[in-house]
DSSP file (Angstrom, degrees, kcal/mol; ACC not computed):
  #  RESIDUE AA STRUCTURE BP1 BP2  ACC     N-H-->O    O-->H-N    N-H-->O    O-->H-N    TCO  KAPPA ALPHA  PHI   PSI    X-CA   Y-CA   Z-CA
    1    1 A M              0   0    0      0, 0.0     2,-0.3     0, 0.0     5,-0.0   0.000 360.0 360.0 360.0 129.8  106.3  100.4  114.7
    2    2 A A        -     0   0    0      5,-0.1     2,-0.5     6,-0.1     6,-0.1  -0.646 360.0-160.3 -85.4 136.8  109.8   99.1  114.0
    3    3 A I  B >  S-A    6   0A   0      3,-1.6     3,-1.9    -2,-0.3     0, 0.0  -0.980  76.0 -13.6-117.1 125.2  111.9   97.9  116.8
    4    4 A M  T 3  S-     0   0    0     -2,-0.5    -1,-0.2     1,-0.3    -2,-0.0   0.831 130.9 -51.7  54.4  36.1  115.7   97.8  116.2
    5    5 A G  T 3  S+     0   0    0      1,-0.3    -1,-0.3    -3,-0.1    23,-0.1   0.430 113.6 114.4  86.3  -2.1  115.2   98.1  112.5
    6    6 A L  B <   -A    3   0A   0     -3,-1.9    -3,-1.6     1,-0.1    -1,-0.3  -0.812  66.5-120.1-101.9 143.1  112.7   95.3  112.1
    7    7 A P        -     0   0    0      0, 0.0    -4,-0.1     0, 0.0    -5,-0.1  -0.281  32.4-106.3 -68.6 167.8  109.0   95.8  111.1
    8    8 A A  S    S-     0   0    0      1,-0.1     2,-0.3    -6,-0.1    -6,-0.1   0.842  94.1 -12.4 -65.6 -33.9  106.4   94.7  113.5
    9    9 A E  S    S+     0   0    0      2,-0.1     2,-0.3    51,-0.1    -1,-0.1  -0.944  96.5  60.7-156.2 172.8  105.5   91.7  111.4
   10   10 A G  S    S-     0   0    0     -2,-0.3    50,-2.6    -3,-0.1    51,-0.4  -0.774  80.6 -44.0 107.7-149.3  106.0   90.3  107.9
   11   11 A Y  E     -B   59   0B   0     -2,-0.3     2,-0.3    48,-0.3    48,-0.2  -0.915  41.9-164.8-128.7 150.5  109.2   89.2  106.2
   12   12 A V  E     -B   58   0B   0     46,-2.7    46,-2.7    -2,-0.3     2,-0.2  -0.935  16.0-128.6-132.1 156.2  112.7   90.7  105.7
   13   13 A R    >>  -     0   0    0     -2,-0.3     3,-1.5    44,-0.2     4,-0.9  -0.513  40.5 -93.1 -97.2 172.2  115.6   90.1  103.4
   14   14 A V  H >> S+     0   0    0     42,-0.5     4,-2.7     1,-0.3     3,-0.7   0.833 122.1  59.8 -57.8 -36.7  119.2   89.5  104.5
   15   15 A H  H 3> S+     0   0    0      1,-0.3     4,-0.8     2,-0.2    -1,-0.3   0.776 102.2  54.4 -67.1 -23.4  120.2   93.2  104.2
   16   16 A H  H <4 S+     0   0    0     -3,-1.5    -1,-0.3     2,-0.1    12,-0.3   0.783 114.0  42.5 -74.1 -26.7  117.5   94.1  106.8
   17   17 A I  H << S+     0   0    0     -4,-0.9    11,-2.3    -3,-0.7    12,-2.3   0.929 126.7  26.4 -85.5 -50.6  119.0   91.6  109.2
   18   18 A I  H  < S-     0   0    0     -4,-2.7    -3,-0.2     9,-0.2    -2,-0.1   0.494 111.7-116.6 -95.8  -3.3  122.8   92.1  108.8
   19   19 A G     <  -     0   0    0     -4,-0.8     2,-0.3    -5,-0.4     7,-0.2   0.065  16.9-134.3  88.2 159.5  122.5   95.8  107.7
   20   20 A C  B  >> -C   25   0C   0      5,-2.2     5,-2.7    -4,-0.1     4,-0.6  -0.832   5.1-162.1-155.4 110.8  123.5   97.5  104.5
   21   21 A S  T >45S+     0   0    0     -2,-0.3     3,-0.6     1,-0.2    -1,-0.1   0.846  93.6  59.1 -65.7 -32.6  125.4  100.8  104.5
   22   22 A K  T 345S+     0   0    0      1,-0.2    -1,-0.2     2,-0.1    -2,-0.0   0.844 114.3  37.0 -62.9 -33.3  124.4  101.5  100.9
   23   23 A R  T 345S-     0   0    0     -3,-0.5    -1,-0.2     2,-0.1    -2,-0.2   0.412 113.6-116.0 -99.2  -0.2  120.7  101.4  101.9
   24   24 A G  T <<5 +     0   0    0     -4,-0.6     2,-0.5    -3,-0.6    -3,-0.2   0.793  64.2 148.3  71.6  28.4  121.2  103.1  105.3
   25   25 A L  B   < -C   20   0C   0     -5,-2.7    -5,-2.2   -10,-0.0    -1,-0.2  -0.850  38.8-145.7-101.3 127.0  120.1  100.0  107.2
   26   26 A K        -     0   0    0     -2,-0.5    -7,-0.3    -7,-0.2     2,-0.1  -0.640  29.5-104.3 -85.8 146.0  121.7   99.3  110.6
   27   27 A P        -     0   0    0      0, 0.0    -9,-0.2     0, 0.0   -10,-0.1  -0.433  23.6-169.7 -72.2 142.1  122.2   95.6  111.5
   28   28 A V  S    S+     0   0    0    -11,-2.3   -10,-0.2     1,-0.3   -11,-0.1   0.666  95.8  31.1 -95.9 -25.4  119.9   93.9  114.0
   29   29 A I  S    S-     0   0    0    -12,-2.3     2,-2.0     2,-0.1    -1,-0.3  -0.907  89.9-145.4-127.3 102.2  122.3   90.9  114.0
   30   30 A P        +     0   0    0      0, 0.0     2,-0.3     0, 0.0   -12,-0.1  -0.439  51.5 120.3 -78.0  79.5  125.8   92.4  113.4
   31   31 A V        -     0   0    0     -2,-2.0    -2,-0.1   -14,-0.1     2,-0.0  -0.906  64.5 -99.3-130.2 161.9  127.5   89.6  111.4
   32   32 A S     >  -     0   0    0     -2,-0.3     4,-2.5     1,-0.1     5,-0.1  -0.318  34.7-109.1 -74.8 164.9  129.1   89.7  107.9
   33   33 A R  H  > S+     0   0    0      1,-0.2     4,-2.5     2,-0.2     5,-0.2   0.912 121.1  51.0 -59.2 -43.9  127.2   88.4  104.9
   34   34 A A  H  > S+     0   0    0      1,-0.2     4,-2.1     2,-0.2    -1,-0.2   0.898 110.5  48.6 -63.0 -40.9  129.6   85.3  104.8
   35   35 A T  H  > S+     0   0    0      2,-0.2     4,-2.3     1,-0.2    -1,-0.2   0.903 110.2  52.3 -65.6 -41.1  129.0   84.6  108.5
   36   36 A W  H  X S+     0   0    0     -4,-2.5     4,-2.2     1,-0.2    -2,-0.2   0.956 112.3  43.8 -58.8 -51.2  125.2   84.9  108.0
   37   37 A W  H  X S+     0   0    0     -4,-2.5     4,-2.4     1,-0.2    -1,-0.2   0.844 112.3  52.6 -68.2 -32.8  125.2   82.4  105.1
   38   38 A A  H  X S+     0   0    0     -4,-2.1     4,-2.3    -5,-0.2     6,-0.2   0.898 110.4  49.5 -65.3 -39.6  127.6   80.0  106.9
   39   39 A G  H  X>S+     0   0    0     -4,-2.3     6,-1.9     2,-0.2     5,-1.3   0.865 110.2  49.7 -66.4 -37.2  125.2   80.1  109.9
   40   40 A V  H  <5S+     0   0    0     -4,-2.2     3,-0.4     4,-0.2    -2,-0.2   0.931 112.5  48.1 -64.8 -45.1  122.2   79.4  107.7
   41   41 A K  H  <5S+     0   0    0     -4,-2.4    -2,-0.2     1,-0.2    -1,-0.2   0.887 114.6  44.9 -63.2 -40.0  124.0   76.5  106.1
   42   42 A S  H  <5S-     0   0    0     -4,-2.3    -1,-0.2    -5,-0.1    -2,-0.2   0.639 114.7-113.0 -80.8 -14.1  125.1   75.0  109.5
   43   43 A G  T  <5S+     0   0    0     -4,-1.1    -3,-0.2    -3,-0.4    -4,-0.1   0.422  87.7 115.0  95.5  -0.7  121.7   75.5  111.1
   44   44 A K  S   <S+     0   0    0     -5,-1.3    -4,-0.2    -6,-0.2    -5,-0.1   0.867  81.1  37.4 -67.7 -36.6  122.8   78.2  113.5
   45   45 A F  S    S-     0   0    0     -6,-1.9    -2,-0.2    -9,-0.2    18,-0.1  -0.820 105.1 -88.7-112.9 154.6  120.5   80.7  111.8
   46   46 A P        -     0   0    0      0, 0.0    -1,-0.1     0, 0.0    -2,-0.1  -0.273  28.7-132.8 -63.4 148.4  117.1   80.1  110.3
   47   47 A K        -     0   0    0      1,-0.2    -7,-0.1    -4,-0.1     2,-0.0   0.763  37.7-154.8 -74.4 -26.4  116.9   78.9  106.7
   48   48 A G        -     0   0    0      8,-0.1     2,-0.5     2,-0.0    10,-0.2  -0.262  26.8 -63.3  79.7-172.1  114.2   81.4  105.6
   49   49 A I  E     -D   57   0D   0      8,-3.4     8,-2.5    -2,-0.0     2,-0.7  -0.969  39.2-136.3-120.4 127.2  111.8   81.0  102.8
   50   50 A L  E     +D   56   0D   0     -2,-0.5     6,-0.2     6,-0.2    -2,-0.0  -0.744  24.4 174.2 -85.9 114.6  112.9   80.8   99.2
   51   51 A L  E    S-     0   0D   0      4,-2.8    -1,-0.2    -2,-0.7     5,-0.2   0.805  71.6 -14.5 -88.3 -33.3  110.7   83.0   97.0
   52   52 A S  E >  S-D   55   0D   0      3,-1.5     3,-1.0     0, 0.0    -1,-0.3  -0.912  86.8 -80.8-154.9 174.8  112.7   82.5   93.8
   53   53 A P  T 3  S+     0   0    0      0, 0.0     3,-0.1     0, 0.0    -3,-0.0   0.770 131.4  31.5 -56.8 -23.9  116.1   81.3   92.9
   54   54 A A  T 3  S+     0   0    0      1,-0.1     2,-0.5    -4,-0.0    -4,-0.0   0.417 109.2  72.7-114.3   0.5  117.6   84.6   93.9
   55   55 A I  E <   +D   52   0D   0     -3,-1.0    -4,-2.8   -42,-0.0    -3,-1.5  -0.959  48.3 169.6-127.8 119.2  115.3   85.8   96.7
   56   56 A R  E     -D   50   0D   0     -2,-0.5   -42,-0.5    -6,-0.2     2,-0.3  -0.976  10.3-171.8-124.0 139.4  115.1   84.4  100.2
   57   57 A V  E     -D   49   0D   0     -8,-2.5    -8,-3.4    -2,-0.4     2,-0.4  -0.887  11.5-147.8-128.2 159.9  113.2   86.0  103.1
   58   58 A W  E     -B   12   0B   0    -46,-2.7   -46,-2.7    -2,-0.3     2,-0.2  -0.971  25.6-113.6-125.9 141.9  112.9   85.4  106.8
   59   59 A S  E  >  -B   11   0B   0     -2,-0.4     4,-1.7   -48,-0.2   -48,-0.3  -0.491  21.7-128.4 -70.8 144.5  109.9   86.0  109.0
   60   60 A V  H  > S+     0   0    0    -50,-2.6     4,-2.6     1,-0.2     5,-0.2   0.871 110.3  59.3 -59.7 -36.1  110.3   88.8  111.5
   61   61 A E  H  > S+     0   0    0    -51,-0.4     4,-2.3     1,-0.2    -1,-0.2   0.913 104.0  48.8 -60.0 -43.7  109.2   86.3  114.2
   62   62 A S  H  > S+     0   0    0      1,-0.2     4,-2.0     2,-0.2    -1,-0.2   0.857 111.9  49.5 -67.2 -33.7  112.0   83.9  113.4
   63   63 A I  H  X S+     0   0    0     -4,-1.7     4,-2.5     2,-0.2    -2,-0.2   0.899 110.4  49.8 -71.3 -40.2  114.6   86.7  113.6
   64   64 A R  H  X S+     0   0    0     -4,-2.6     4,-2.2     2,-0.2    -2,-0.2   0.897 110.5  50.7 -63.7 -39.1  113.2   87.9  116.9
   65   65 A E  H  X S+     0   0    0     -4,-2.3     4,-2.4     2,-0.2    -2,-0.2   0.916 110.5  49.4 -63.4 -42.4  113.4   84.3  118.2
   66   66 A L  H  X S+     0   0    0     -4,-2.0     4,-2.0     1,-0.2    -2,-0.2   0.914 110.0  50.8 -61.7 -43.3  117.0   84.2  117.0
   67   67 A M  H  <>S+     0   0    0     -4,-2.5     5,-3.2     1,-0.2     4,-0.5   0.893 109.6  50.6 -61.9 -39.9  117.8   87.5  118.7
   68   68 A A  H ><5S+     0   0    0     -4,-2.2     3,-0.9     1,-0.2    -1,-0.2   0.910 110.0  50.0 -64.3 -42.2  116.2   86.2  122.0
   69   69 A E  H 3<5S+     0   0    0     -4,-2.4    -1,-0.2     1,-0.2    -2,-0.2   0.858 110.9  49.8 -63.2 -34.6  118.4   83.0  121.8
   70   70 A M  T 3<5S-     0   0    0     -4,-2.0    -1,-0.2    -5,-0.2    -2,-0.2   0.527 118.5-113.4 -82.0  -6.3  121.5   85.2  121.2
   71   71 A G  T < 5S+     0   0    0     -3,-0.9     2,-0.3    -4,-0.5    -3,-0.2   0.714  71.1 137.1  81.6  20.6  120.5   87.3  124.2
   72   72 A R      < -     0   0    0     -5,-3.2    -1,-0.3    -6,-0.2     2,-0.1  -0.759  63.8 -98.1 -98.7 148.5  119.9   90.4  122.2
   73   73 A A              0   0    0     -2,-0.3    -1,-0.1     1,-0.2    -5,-0.1  -0.422 360.0 360.0 -63.9 133.3  116.9   92.7  122.9
   74   74 A A              0   0    0     -2,-0.1    -1,-0.2    -7,-0.0   -71,-0.1   0.375 360.0 360.0-105.8 360.0  114.0   91.9  120.5
């Protein structure tokens, strides 16, 4: 069962986290793409796992932990 647009477990890509109107995905962390990547670079947001040079994923657990730190319902 998905809560706030996240699956119960597994991995998600950036568009699942910040939302994507083209794909009909609502953001679970409402920041822009540029803000997300700046946060990843600065360490504010988790770095994720690089699957290939063009594909990075984040564990649902790490996103829920980030949401808890930000005071958002997980």
